[in-house]
C-alpha positions, -999 to +999 in steps of 0.1 A: -368-686-569-383-651-573-402-663-603-416-693-584-427-671-555-444-647-579-462-676-595-475-690-562-483-657-547-503-644-577-523-677-580-530-678-543-541-642-541-564-646-571-580-678-556-584-663-521-599-631-536-624-652-556-634-673-526-637-643-503-659-625-529-681-656-532-686-659-494-692-621-491-718-621-518-736-650-501-736-632-467-746-599-484-777-616-499-787-633-466-783-601-447-803-581-472-831-607-471-831-605-433-834-567-435-864-568-458-887-574-429-877-540-415-884-521-447-916-501-449-927-505-412-943-474-396-918-474-367-889-476-391-892-438-400-882-440-437-860-471-435-862-483-471-842-504-496-813-478-501-808-476-463-810-514-460-784-518-488-761-493-471-765-511-438-757-545-452-728-531-471-713-517-439-714-552-424-691-566-451-658-558-433-670-578-402-678-607-424-645-604-442-626-605-409-644-637-399-641-654-433-606-645-443-588-675-427-613-698-443-609-681-476-571-684-473-574-722-466-598-729-495-579-707-519-545-721-511-558-757-512-573-751-546-540-736-559-518-764-544-541-791-556-543-777-591-506-773-594-502-810-583-529-822-608-512-805-637-478-817-626-466-781-624-457-786-587-436-817-597-416-795-621-412-769-593-399-796-570-373-807-595-363-770-599-353-769-563-386-761-544-381-784-514-407-789-487-391-765-462-385-738-489-421-742-500-433-739-464-412-707-459-426-693-491-462-698-481-455-686-445-443-653-459-476-650-478-494-661-446-478-632-427-493-608-452-527-623-446-522-620-408-515-583-411-545-578-434-568-597-410-555-577-380-560-544-399-595-553-409-605-566-375-589-539-354-596-508-375-620-512-405-646-536-391-652-518-357-657-485-374-679-499-401-700-519-377-705-490-354-715-468-384-740-495-395-756-497-361-759-460-357-774-458-392-801-482-382-806-465-349-812-433-368-842-448-386-853-469-356-850-447-325-861-474-301-831-496-312-801-497-289-768-511-300-768-542-278-805-547-269-835-529-255-818-521-222-786-506-236-753-508-218-745-508-181-713-494-167-699-491-131-676-466-114-663-460-079-657-426-064-645-427-029-670-446-007-697-442-033-703-464-063-723-456-095-742-478-119-747-461-152-772-471-179-770-457-215-796-468-241-778-457-272-752-433-285-756-410-315-731-404-342-720-371-326-714-388-293-746-377-276-759-403-251-796-411-251-816-416-219-787-420-195-795-430-159-770-427-130-777-447-099-756-438-068-750-463-039-733-457-006-706-478+011-733-502+025-748-508-010-780-487-003-794-466-031-788-429-024-799-411-056-809-415-092-803-390-120-819-394-154-819-372-184-831-374-220-796-364-234-760-362-222-728-351-237-695-367-227-667-342-219-632-345-205-637-358-170-674-351-168-708-356-183-732-327-191-768-338-187-795-316-202-829-315-184-817-338-156-841-350-130-825-360-097-842-382-071-826-381-036-836-411-014-835-401+023-839-433+044-822-423+076-853-429+096-882-453+091-908-427+099-891-398+080-881-417+048-888-396+017-878-390-019-868-355-029-871-348-066-854-318-082-850-308-119-818-292-131-815-277-166-778-284-168-761-309-146-723-316-146-714-351-133-677-357-127-667-391-140-638-410-156-661-427-181-651-415-215-670-417-248-647-445-259-657-466-229-694-460-236-691-469-272-671-501-263-699-511-238-725-505-265-708-526-291-705-564-291-671-575-277-660-592-310-666-559-328-642-538-306-607-527-312-580-546-293-568-515-275-604-506-265-610-540-252-578-538-231-588-504-216-623-516-209-610-547-192-589-526-169-619-504-161-640-534-152-613-549-130-608-516-113-645-514-104-648-550-092-667-563-123-662-596-140-642-593-173-641-630-183-661-624-215-641-594-226-608-611-217-617-641-239-626-618-268-593-598-263-572-629-266-593-641-296-585-608-313-549-614-306-548-651-318-574-651-346-552-634-373-525-659-366-549-686-378-541-676-414-506-691-408-523-723-396-545-725-427-515-720-450-496-749-434-528-771-436-530-764-473-494-772-483-497-811-480-524-810-508-496-802-532-481-836-526-512-857-532-519-877-564-549-867-585-548-893-613-578-912-600-598-884-585-602-848-592-595-818-569-632-812-561-632-837-532-601-821-517-614-786-520-646-797-503-625-812-476-608-778-472-642-762-468-652-786-441-619-780-423-624-743-424-660-745-411-649-769-383-623-744-373-648-716-372-673-736-352-646-749-328-634-713-322-669-702-312-676-733-291-643-728-271-654-692-265-687-702-249-672-731-230-644-709-216-669-683-205-691-709-188-663-729-173-642-699-162-612-711-181-581-691-185-589-665-213-557-669-233-560-707-231-596-706-244-586-683-273-554-702-282-568-737-280-585-740-314-554-726-332-531-748-313-552-779-321-552-771-358-515-762-357-507-798-344-529-812-372-512-791-399-477-799-387-486-836-384-500-837-419-469-818-432-444-842-415-463-874-425-473-865-460-445-842-471-413-852-453-418-889-446-435-897-479 
C-alpha cells in the first residue's frame, strides 16, 4: 500500500505543479502587459521594466492562493483519468485499492494541499502583496493602497468619536497625509488635525508639522475657527500600525488573525463589518476546497476511455474549477448585498460542490 500511495502522490504532485506553473505563467504575462502602460510615464518617477517585473513577481503568491484548488482539481483529474486509460488503475483495484481506501489516500494528500493553501494565503501572500503595493507607491507617490482617498478608520474615546483618514503607509510604517476629525457626543465636528507625516507608536501617534483647526460653534454670532500649528503632536489612540495596514489592504489579502482583530475593532466602534466577516470566513473555508476538489476528481478513475480520450474530461475539470471560482465570488457579492450570514455565504459554494462530489462518488464509484 505504501508503494501505491507513493505512486499516486508523486504523479498528482507533478501534475498539480505543472498546472499551477502554467496558470501562473499566464497570469504573470497578463499582469506584466497591464503594467506596460505605467512604464516610462513622467509621474512614475523611474518606474521601469525591472520594477514592473519585480512588482508582477510579488503578485505570484496571491495568484497561487486563488488558483491552487483549481490546479489540484485539474491535476488530480488528469492523473486519475490517465491511470484509468492505461488500465493501471484497474490493476491497482485488483491489488486491493478499493473505493474507500482510494478516497482516504487522496484525502491525506488533500490535507497537505489544505495546509499549503492556508500557509500561502495567511502568511506569504499578504506580505508579498503589501510589499508589491508599497514598491509601486514608492515610484508613484500619488498612489494609495486602496484608491485615491486611502483608508478611513473610526475610534471612540469617551463621549468623543474620531474619524481617521490615511492616504498610504510607507515601508517603515510612516503614515502619509493623515487627517483626524473629532466629533462630540451630538455628532458635531469639533476639530480637525492634519499633518504630512505621522509615526505610529504604542498607544499614540506622533504627527510631525501638525495643523489643528478648532471649530467653536457655541454661538451663532461668535462662531469661529482657530488654527494652530504644532511641530510635534502626540495623539493618544488604540489604532495600531497593524490596523492601519489592514485597512489599507484589500480584505482578501489580509491575514486571518488581522481580519479577526479588525472586525472586533469595527464592531466596538459601531461600524459595519459585513464585508470583512465574509472575507474572514472565506479565508477559513477556502483552503478546505482542496479536499472538495480531490473528491470530485476520484470518480474520473472509474470512467471508461476506450471510445474517447481524456482531453474531454480534463476540459470538464477546467470548467468545474472555473465555475467554483466564479460561484465563490458571486456568493461573496450576494451575501454582502443581501446581508446574509457571513459563514453561510462563505461556506455555501464549498458545501454545494461537496454534495456534487459525494453524489458523483456514490453513484459512479460505489453503485456502479
